[in-house]
TIMIKOL-543730 format. One record per residue (C-alpha): residue number from 1; x, y, z. Coordinates in steps of 0.05 Angstrom, whole numbers, plus 5000, padded with zeros to 4 digits. Each point is the difference from the previous one (the first is absolute). Example, Ala and Ser with C-alpha at 12.3 -4.5 7.8 and 13.67 -1.06 7.14 Angstrom:
<recs>
<rec k="1" px="5246" py="4910" pz="5156"/>
<rec k="2" px="5027" py="5069" pz="4987"/>
</recs>
This chain:
<recs>
<rec k="1" px="0846" py="4749" pz="8141"/>
<rec k="2" px="4942" py="4965" pz="4972"/>
<rec k="3" px="4982" py="4927" pz="4980"/>
<rec k="4" px="4982" py="4987" pz="4929"/>
<rec k="5" px="4967" py="4944" pz="5015"/>
<rec k="6" px="4949" py="5021" pz="5043"/>
<rec k="7" px="5011" py="5082" pz="4998"/>
<rec k="8" px="5004" py="4996" pz="5081"/>
<rec k="9" px="5068" py="5036" pz="5042"/>
<rec k="10" px="5036" py="4971" pz="5064"/>
<rec k="11" px="4947" py="5019" pz="5055"/>
<rec k="12" px="5059" py="5035" pz="5044"/>
<rec k="13" px="4991" py="5039" pz="5064"/>
<rec k="14" px="4925" py="5022" pz="5016"/>
<rec k="15" px="4947" py="4988" pz="4974"/>
<rec k="16" px="4933" py="5026" pz="5019"/>
<rec k="17" px="4958" py="4971" pz="4945"/>
<rec k="18" px="4965" py="5067" pz="4966"/>
<rec k="19" px="4992" py="4994" pz="4926"/>
<rec k="20" px="4967" py="5070" pz="4991"/>
<rec k="21" px="4961" py="4994" pz="4932"/>
<rec k="22" px="4988" py="4923" pz="4982"/>
<rec k="23" px="4970" py="5010" pz="4932"/>
<rec k="24" px="5021" py="4927" pz="4975"/>
<rec k="25" px="5002" py="4924" pz="5019"/>
<rec k="26" px="5070" py="4994" pz="5004"/>
<rec k="27" px="5033" py="4977" pz="5064"/>
<rec k="28" px="5011" py="5046" pz="5055"/>
<rec k="29" px="5076" py="4995" pz="4991"/>
<rec k="30" px="4993" py="4997" pz="4919"/>
<rec k="31" px="5030" py="5072" pz="4990"/>
<rec k="32" px="4989" py="4992" pz="4917"/>
<rec k="33" px="4932" py="5045" pz="5007"/>
<rec k="34" px="5037" py="5056" pz="5030"/>
<rec k="35" px="5058" py="4999" pz="4960"/>
<rec k="36" px="4965" py="4993" pz="4938"/>
<rec k="37" px="4958" py="5058" pz="5014"/>
<rec k="38" px="5057" py="5041" pz="5025"/>
<rec k="39" px="5038" py="4980" pz="4936"/>
<rec k="40" px="4938" py="5027" pz="4957"/>
<rec k="41" px="4995" py="5060" pz="5044"/>
<rec k="42" px="5068" py="5031" pz="4989"/>
<rec k="43" px="5016" py="4972" pz="4924"/>
<rec k="44" px="4934" py="4975" pz="4976"/>
<rec k="45" px="5036" py="4930" pz="4989"/>
<rec k="46" px="4994" py="4933" pz="5032"/>
<rec k="47" px="5051" py="4959" pz="5025"/>
<rec k="48" px="4951" py="4939" pz="5000"/>
<rec k="49" px="4966" py="4962" pz="4955"/>
<rec k="50" px="4926" py="4980" pz="5005"/>
<rec k="51" px="4981" py="4976" pz="5067"/>
<rec k="52" px="4956" py="5012" pz="5054"/>
<rec k="53" px="5041" py="5057" pz="5029"/>
<rec k="54" px="4969" py="5041" pz="4945"/>
<rec k="55" px="4937" py="5010" pz="5038"/>
<rec k="56" px="5028" py="5054" pz="5033"/>
<rec k="57" px="5022" py="5037" pz="4933"/>
<rec k="58" px="4923" py="4990" pz="4983"/>
<rec k="59" px="4974" py="5035" pz="5058"/>
<rec k="60" px="5056" py="5058" pz="5008"/>
<rec k="61" px="5010" py="5017" pz="4924"/>
<rec k="62" px="4937" py="4967" pz="4953"/>
<rec k="63" px="5004" py="4948" pz="4947"/>
<rec k="64" px="5051" py="5048" pz="4959"/>
<rec k="65" px="5051" py="4973" pz="5046"/>
<rec k="66" px="5003" py="4929" pz="4981"/>
<rec k="67" px="5023" py="5031" pz="4928"/>
<rec k="68" px="5068" py="5011" pz="5029"/>
<rec k="69" px="5063" py="4980" pz="4984"/>
<rec k="70" px="5034" py="4948" pz="5042"/>
<rec k="71" px="5072" py="5016" pz="5020"/>
<rec k="72" px="5032" py="4944" pz="5030"/>
<rec k="73" px="5047" py="5027" pz="5059"/>
<rec k="74" px="5068" py="4952" pz="5012"/>
<rec k="75" px="5006" py="4985" pz="5081"/>
<rec k="76" px="5074" py="5020" pz="5017"/>
<rec k="77" px="5039" py="4994" pz="5060"/>
<rec k="78" px="4970" py="5041" pz="5061"/>
<rec k="79" px="5060" py="5045" pz="5031"/>
<rec k="80" px="4967" py="5046" pz="5042"/>
<rec k="81" px="5062" py="5017" pz="5049"/>
<rec k="82" px="4964" py="5064" pz="5037"/>
<rec k="83" px="4957" py="4952" pz="5029"/>
<rec k="84" px="5025" py="4937" pz="4990"/>
<rec k="85" px="4955" py="4958" pz="4964"/>
<rec k="86" px="5032" py="4942" pz="4948"/>
<rec k="87" px="4974" py="4957" pz="4952"/>
<rec k="88" px="5044" py="4943" pz="4966"/>
<rec k="89" px="4958" py="4974" pz="4937"/>
<rec k="90" px="5007" py="4942" pz="4967"/>
<rec k="91" px="4968" py="4965" pz="4938"/>
<rec k="92" px="4935" py="4968" pz="5040"/>
<rec k="93" px="5001" py="5037" pz="5063"/>
<rec k="94" px="5035" py="5051" pz="5044"/>
<rec k="95" px="5031" py="5014" pz="5074"/>
<rec k="96" px="4985" py="5056" pz="5044"/>
<rec k="97" px="5033" py="5028" pz="5057"/>
<rec k="98" px="5006" py="5070" pz="5039"/>
<rec k="99" px="5069" py="5022" pz="5025"/>
<rec k="100" px="5004" py="5074" pz="5013"/>
<rec k="101" px="4978" py="5058" pz="5049"/>
<rec k="102" px="4929" py="5013" pz="5015"/>
<rec k="103" px="4968" py="5069" pz="4988"/>
<rec k="104" px="4930" py="4992" pz="5035"/>
<rec k="105" px="4992" py="4966" pz="5060"/>
<rec k="106" px="5008" py="4923" pz="4992"/>
<rec k="107" px="4939" py="4956" pz="5002"/>
<rec k="108" px="5033" py="4927" pz="5007"/>
<rec k="109" px="5066" py="4982" pz="5020"/>
<rec k="110" px="5019" py="4964" pz="4932"/>
<rec k="111" px="5063" py="5033" pz="4971"/>
<rec k="112" px="5042" py="4947" pz="4954"/>
<rec k="113" px="4926" py="4959" pz="4999"/>
<rec k="114" px="5008" py="4957" pz="4931"/>
<rec k="115" px="4938" py="4994" pz="4959"/>
<rec k="116" px="5008" py="4946" pz="4938"/>
<rec k="117" px="4952" py="4993" pz="4948"/>
<rec k="118" px="5002" py="4937" pz="4951"/>
<rec k="119" px="4948" py="4983" pz="4939"/>
<rec k="120" px="4947" py="5044" pz="5025"/>
<rec k="121" px="5015" py="4970" pz="5072"/>
<rec k="122" px="5018" py="5048" pz="5053"/>
<rec k="123" px="5049" py="4937" pz="5030"/>
<rec k="124" px="5035" py="5042" pz="5060"/>
<rec k="125" px="4946" py="5056" pz="5033"/>
<rec k="126" px="4992" py="5047" pz="5038"/>
<rec k="127" px="4945" py="4979" pz="5067"/>
<rec k="128" px="4957" py="5071" pz="4986"/>
<rec k="129" px="4973" py="5041" pz="5058"/>
<rec k="130" px="4928" py="4957" pz="5025"/>
<rec k="131" px="4982" py="5063" pz="5040"/>
<rec k="132" px="5024" py="5054" pz="5048"/>
<rec k="133" px="4942" py="4983" pz="5051"/>
<rec k="134" px="4997" py="4925" pz="5011"/>
<rec k="135" px="5015" py="4979" pz="5071"/>
<rec k="136" px="5075" py="4974" pz="5012"/>
<rec k="137" px="5037" py="4975" pz="4970"/>
<rec k="138" px="4973" py="5019" pz="4933"/>
<rec k="139" px="4997" py="5070" pz="5012"/>
<rec k="140" px="5071" py="5003" pz="4977"/>
<rec k="141" px="5007" py="4931" pz="4977"/>
<rec k="142" px="5018" py="4997" pz="4926"/>
<rec k="143" px="5034" py="5069" pz="5008"/>
<rec k="144" px="5056" py="4965" pz="5041"/>
<rec k="145" px="5073" py="4983" pz="4980"/>
<rec k="146" px="4991" py="4932" pz="5012"/>
<rec k="147" px="4940" py="4986" pz="4951"/>
<rec k="148" px="5030" py="5031" pz="4938"/>
<rec k="149" px="5066" py="4964" pz="4955"/>
<rec k="150" px="5055" py="5026" pz="5042"/>
<rec k="151" px="5040" py="4987" pz="5058"/>
<rec k="152" px="4990" py="5018" pz="5075"/>
<rec k="153" px="5047" py="5002" pz="5065"/>
<rec k="154" px="4973" py="4978" pz="5062"/>
<rec k="155" px="4931" py="5002" pz="4975"/>
<rec k="156" px="4999" py="5074" pz="4998"/>
<rec k="157" px="4973" py="5041" pz="4947"/>
<rec k="158" px="5051" py="5042" pz="4959"/>
<rec k="159" px="4968" py="5074" pz="5044"/>
<rec k="160" px="4965" py="4999" pz="5070"/>
<rec k="161" px="4929" py="5015" pz="4999"/>
<rec k="162" px="4970" py="5063" pz="5041"/>
<rec k="163" px="4933" py="4986" pz="4986"/>
<rec k="164" px="4954" py="4985" pz="4950"/>
<rec k="165" px="5033" py="5039" pz="4944"/>
<rec k="166" px="5064" py="5013" pz="5020"/>
<rec k="167" px="5069" py="4968" pz="4996"/>
<rec k="168" px="5070" py="5030" pz="5022"/>
<rec k="169" px="5049" py="5000" pz="4981"/>
<rec k="170" px="4982" py="5008" pz="4924"/>
<rec k="171" px="5045" py="4935" pz="4969"/>
<rec k="172" px="5043" py="5030" pz="4937"/>
<rec k="173" px="5029" py="4957" pz="4945"/>
<rec k="174" px="5060" py="5008" pz="4958"/>
<rec k="175" px="5010" py="4962" pz="4937"/>
<rec k="176" px="5076" py="4966" pz="4990"/>
<rec k="177" px="4993" py="4976" pz="4935"/>
<rec k="178" px="4951" py="5000" pz="4937"/>
<rec k="179" px="5033" py="4979" pz="4942"/>
<rec k="180" px="4994" py="4951" pz="4931"/>
<rec k="181" px="5057" py="4962" pz="4971"/>
<rec k="182" px="5017" py="5015" pz="4922"/>
<rec k="183" px="4965" py="4940" pz="4975"/>
<rec k="184" px="4935" py="5010" pz="5046"/>
<rec k="185" px="5004" py="4933" pz="5025"/>
<rec k="186" px="4999" py="5020" pz="5066"/>
<rec k="187" px="4983" py="5070" pz="5047"/>
<rec k="188" px="5023" py="5005" pz="5067"/>
<rec k="189" px="4962" py="5042" pz="5053"/>
<rec k="190" px="5026" py="5010" pz="5072"/>
<rec k="191" px="4972" py="5044" pz="5052"/>
<rec k="192" px="5004" py="5009" pz="5072"/>
<rec k="193" px="4957" py="5041" pz="5059"/>
<rec k="194" px="5016" py="5021" pz="5066"/>
<rec k="195" px="4936" py="4981" pz="5036"/>
<rec k="196" px="5035" py="4954" pz="5054"/>
<rec k="197" px="5059" py="5046" pz="5009"/>
<rec k="198" px="4960" py="5030" pz="5058"/>
<rec k="199" px="5011" py="4930" pz="5044"/>
<rec k="200" px="5049" py="4998" pz="5059"/>
<rec k="201" px="5045" py="4954" pz="4959"/>
<rec k="202" px="4985" py="5035" pz="4930"/>
<rec k="203" px="4985" py="4952" pz="4940"/>
<rec k="204" px="5026" py="5017" pz="4932"/>
<rec k="205" px="4955" py="4964" pz="4942"/>
<rec k="206" px="5014" py="4997" pz="4925"/>
<rec k="207" px="4948" py="4968" pz="4948"/>
<rec k="208" px="5032" py="4976" pz="4922"/>
<rec k="209" px="4951" py="4991" pz="4950"/>
<rec k="210" px="5037" py="4960" pz="4937"/>
<rec k="211" px="4949" py="4989" pz="4947"/>
<rec k="212" px="5026" py="4942" pz="4952"/>
<rec k="213" px="4981" py="4986" pz="4925"/>
<rec k="214" px="4929" py="5034" pz="4999"/>
<rec k="215" px="4956" py="4963" pz="5058"/>
<rec k="216" px="5043" py="4977" pz="5053"/>
<rec k="217" px="5023" py="5036" pz="5056"/>
<rec k="218" px="5052" py="4992" pz="5055"/>
<rec k="219" px="4986" py="5033" pz="5067"/>
<rec k="220" px="5054" py="5013" pz="5053"/>
<rec k="221" px="4988" py="5029" pz="5068"/>
<rec k="222" px="5058" py="5015" pz="5046"/>
<rec k="223" px="5000" py="5018" pz="5068"/>
<rec k="224" px="5046" py="5017" pz="5055"/>
<rec k="225" px="5023" py="5031" pz="5074"/>
<rec k="226" px="5041" py="4975" pz="5053"/>
<rec k="227" px="4959" py="4954" pz="5042"/>
<rec k="228" px="4949" py="4954" pz="4977"/>
<rec k="229" px="4930" py="5021" pz="4985"/>
<rec k="230" px="4937" py="4961" pz="4967"/>
<rec k="231" px="5003" py="5010" pz="4929"/>
<rec k="232" px="4935" py="4989" pz="4958"/>
<rec k="233" px="4989" py="4996" pz="4928"/>
<rec k="234" px="4923" py="4995" pz="4983"/>
<rec k="235" px="4969" py="4994" pz="4937"/>
<rec k="236" px="4928" py="5012" pz="4983"/>
<rec k="237" px="4970" py="4948" pz="4932"/>
<rec k="238" px="4933" py="5009" pz="4964"/>
<rec k="239" px="4956" py="4936" pz="5028"/>
<rec k="240" px="5018" py="4958" pz="4944"/>
<rec k="241" px="5005" py="4925" pz="4997"/>
<rec k="242" px="5072" py="4975" pz="5017"/>
<rec k="243" px="5042" py="4954" pz="5036"/>
<rec k="244" px="5046" py="5011" pz="5056"/>
<rec k="245" px="5073" py="4964" pz="5016"/>
<rec k="246" px="5033" py="5032" pz="5054"/>
<rec k="247" px="5055" py="4940" pz="5001"/>
<rec k="248" px="5014" py="5021" pz="4926"/>
<rec k="249" px="4988" py="5082" pz="5018"/>
<rec k="250" px="4959" py="4995" pz="4950"/>
<rec k="251" px="4922" py="5029" pz="4984"/>
<rec k="252" px="4968" py="4994" pz="4933"/>
<rec k="253" px="4933" py="5040" pz="4984"/>
<rec k="254" px="4963" py="4981" pz="4933"/>
<rec k="255" px="4970" py="5058" pz="4969"/>
<rec k="256" px="4950" py="4996" pz="4940"/>
<rec k="257" px="5029" py="4920" pz="5011"/>
<rec k="258" px="5071" py="5023" pz="4985"/>
<rec k="259" px="5060" py="4982" pz="5049"/>
<rec k="260" px="5029" py="5062" pz="5038"/>
<rec k="261" px="5055" py="4983" pz="5052"/>
<rec k="262" px="5025" py="5030" pz="5057"/>
<rec k="263" px="5062" py="4979" pz="5029"/>
<rec k="264" px="5036" py="5029" pz="5067"/>
<rec k="265" px="5040" py="4989" pz="5048"/>
<rec k="266" px="5058" py="5032" pz="5045"/>
<rec k="267" px="5083" py="5008" pz="5003"/>
<rec k="268" px="4983" py="4986" pz="5073"/>
<rec k="269" px="4992" py="4931" pz="5022"/>
<rec k="270" px="4947" py="4999" pz="5048"/>
<rec k="271" px="4934" py="5033" pz="4971"/>
<rec k="272" px="4931" py="4984" pz="5009"/>
<rec k="273" px="4937" py="5006" pz="4945"/>
<rec k="274" px="4928" py="4989" pz="5013"/>
<rec k="275" px="4945" py="5011" pz="4943"/>
<rec k="276" px="4932" py="5025" pz="5028"/>
<rec k="277" px="4938" py="5021" pz="4963"/>
<rec k="278" px="4938" py="5035" pz="5035"/>
<rec k="279" px="5026" py="5007" pz="5069"/>
<rec k="280" px="4945" py="4994" pz="5050"/>
<rec k="281" px="5036" py="5051" pz="5050"/>
<rec k="282" px="5038" py="5044" pz="4956"/>
<rec k="283" px="5004" py="5033" pz="4934"/>
<rec k="284" px="5052" py="4958" pz="4976"/>
<rec k="285" px="4974" py="4956" pz="4938"/>
<rec k="286" px="4948" py="5048" pz="4983"/>
<rec k="287" px="4995" py="5059" pz="4941"/>
<rec k="288" px="4959" py="5052" pz="4997"/>
<rec k="289" px="4995" py="5026" pz="4924"/>
<rec k="290" px="4934" py="5048" pz="5015"/>
<rec k="291" px="4983" py="5037" pz="5066"/>
<rec k="292" px="4966" py="4955" pz="5061"/>
<rec k="293" px="5013" py="4944" pz="4961"/>
<rec k="294" px="5043" py="4942" pz="4998"/>
<rec k="295" px="5016" py="4934" pz="4979"/>
<rec k="296" px="5053" py="4935" pz="5010"/>
<rec k="297" px="5068" py="5020" pz="4973"/>
<rec k="298" px="5070" py="4950" pz="5007"/>
<rec k="299" px="5046" py="5026" pz="5060"/>
<rec k="300" px="5069" py="4974" pz="5005"/>
<rec k="301" px="5054" py="5018" pz="5051"/>
<rec k="302" px="5065" py="4980" pz="5003"/>
<rec k="303" px="5034" py="5021" pz="5064"/>
<rec k="304" px="5077" py="4991" pz="5033"/>
<rec k="305" px="5026" py="5031" pz="5060"/>
<rec k="306" px="5075" py="5028" pz="4996"/>
<rec k="307" px="5039" py="5063" pz="4996"/>
<rec k="308" px="5001" py="5001" pz="4921"/>
<rec k="309" px="4959" py="4961" pz="4951"/>
<rec k="310" px="4996" py="4991" pz="4926"/>
<rec k="311" px="4939" py="4973" pz="4963"/>
<rec k="312" px="4981" py="4993" pz="4930"/>
<rec k="313" px="4932" py="4990" pz="4956"/>
<rec k="314" px="5000" py="4972" pz="4934"/>
<rec k="315" px="4929" py="5010" pz="4967"/>
<rec k="316" px="4985" py="4978" pz="4926"/>
<rec k="317" px="4955" py="4959" pz="4953"/>
<rec k="318" px="5028" py="4925" pz="4983"/>
<rec k="319" px="5040" py="4953" pz="5039"/>
<rec k="320" px="5063" py="5034" pz="5039"/>
<rec k="321" px="5049" py="4971" pz="5034"/>
<rec k="322" px="5041" py="5035" pz="5053"/>
<rec k="323" px="5070" py="4979" pz="5029"/>
<rec k="324" px="5037" py="5032" pz="5055"/>
<rec k="325" px="5067" py="5001" pz="5012"/>
<rec k="326" px="5042" py="5041" pz="5059"/>
<rec k="327" px="4986" py="5073" pz="4973"/>
<rec k="328" px="4983" py="4975" pz="4921"/>
<rec k="329" px="4929" py="4985" pz="4979"/>
<rec k="330" px="4982" py="4963" pz="4940"/>
<rec k="331" px="4930" py="5000" pz="4960"/>
<rec k="332" px="4983" py="4960" pz="4943"/>
<rec k="333" px="4937" py="5017" pz="4958"/>
<rec k="334" px="4979" py="4967" pz="4948"/>
<rec k="335" px="5040" py="5043" pz="4945"/>
<rec k="336" px="5048" py="5029" pz="5048"/>
<rec k="337" px="5058" py="4998" pz="5048"/>
<rec k="338" px="5004" py="5052" pz="5050"/>
<rec k="339" px="5065" py="5002" pz="5054"/>
<rec k="340" px="5006" py="5058" pz="5052"/>
<rec k="341" px="5043" py="5009" pz="5054"/>
<rec k="342" px="4979" py="5023" pz="5067"/>
<rec k="343" px="5036" py="5062" pz="5025"/>
<rec k="344" px="5040" py="4973" pz="5068"/>
<rec k="345" px="5012" py="5067" pz="5023"/>
<rec k="346" px="4975" py="5014" pz="5070"/>
<rec k="347" px="4991" py="5073" pz="4993"/>
<rec k="348" px="4970" py="5011" pz="4929"/>
<rec k="349" px="5042" py="5043" pz="4974"/>
<rec k="350" px="4994" py="4962" pz="4924"/>
<rec k="351" px="4940" py="4976" pz="4962"/>
<rec k="352" px="4980" py="4941" pz="5040"/>
<rec k="353" px="4987" py="4957" pz="4927"/>
<rec k="354" px="5049" py="4982" pz="4949"/>
<rec k="355" px="4982" py="4975" pz="4940"/>
<rec k="356" px="5055" py="4945" pz="4984"/>
<rec k="357" px="4966" py="4974" pz="4929"/>
<rec k="358" px="4935" py="4999" pz="4966"/>
<rec k="359" px="5002" py="4937" pz="4942"/>
<rec k="360" px="4956" py="4946" pz="4967"/>
<rec k="361" px="4997" py="4941" pz="5028"/>
<rec k="362" px="5032" py="4942" pz="4947"/>
<rec k="363" px="4938" py="4964" pz="5002"/>
<rec k="364" px="4970" py="5069" pz="4951"/>
<rec k="365" px="5065" py="5009" pz="4968"/>
</recs>
């Protein structure tokens, strides 16, 4: 689950801000010091070349540890089916999500939350915890479903809260598909959870994640019930230089001076979108990477009111063009054209995404 360039991991779930043995000057969220030391302890080998993360080795094992051979560890796609942790890796980053059962008491309502990393930047981020003892709305704020990168129904959490640390019933996720095609041009993951089955009008929810040709992501969210509900898709992005054009349904970020685009929309006609950073009245638009510390972030929400809804989000570097026609979505990148069909099945028995075509634009070929 580690990012290659920063040594960091997704900040998922509760974060108490504890580092029991700080022996280096690396960032608190940089896991290279503890991993380097752990591998040396077990195998007398290192997994990183020389760097500031070696200071732990010197303190714990002495100068001779610096002569240990370096064994490069390849990072694979993670599939922990029992607990539901998954990563979909690319050449320049990865996507992280969780879809499974809770074994221990859940601290946050964040099933099917998505983290996206690219070139060392945590583009789509988890809001963190901030504090367990702050006054409302910060006591539970960042841990609530509405501040994660997922869907809410009628502004409700995935679980009902009973006190500061208890939520019931425990939300359960289920994976429908996790597949790679023969040419590995794409990988498709689809999951669901039962967080909104407890409503008087139970709402079904599916999330499909399509990785196209390395660093492009197409994320489809489908919800359906019998009566109208307020469906809200939320994304929290790193606070970067940006340009927002809601007319074109597009947000452009500039990590490291490079262009990274987010296109969003819905098959529903009536949707409203807003972009907020550092809201003074709520935890919306805030990131808490360390306990009792917060900094501005970019909060994008897309809302519609209907009995059923289909949202789409397309993310990736460079220029992206997205066209929608009935239940077809065409995505053009600098070196690929992808056409997918969104399932019109109102009951969701089949996969919500069908890849129709992945080709090379004429200008490239």
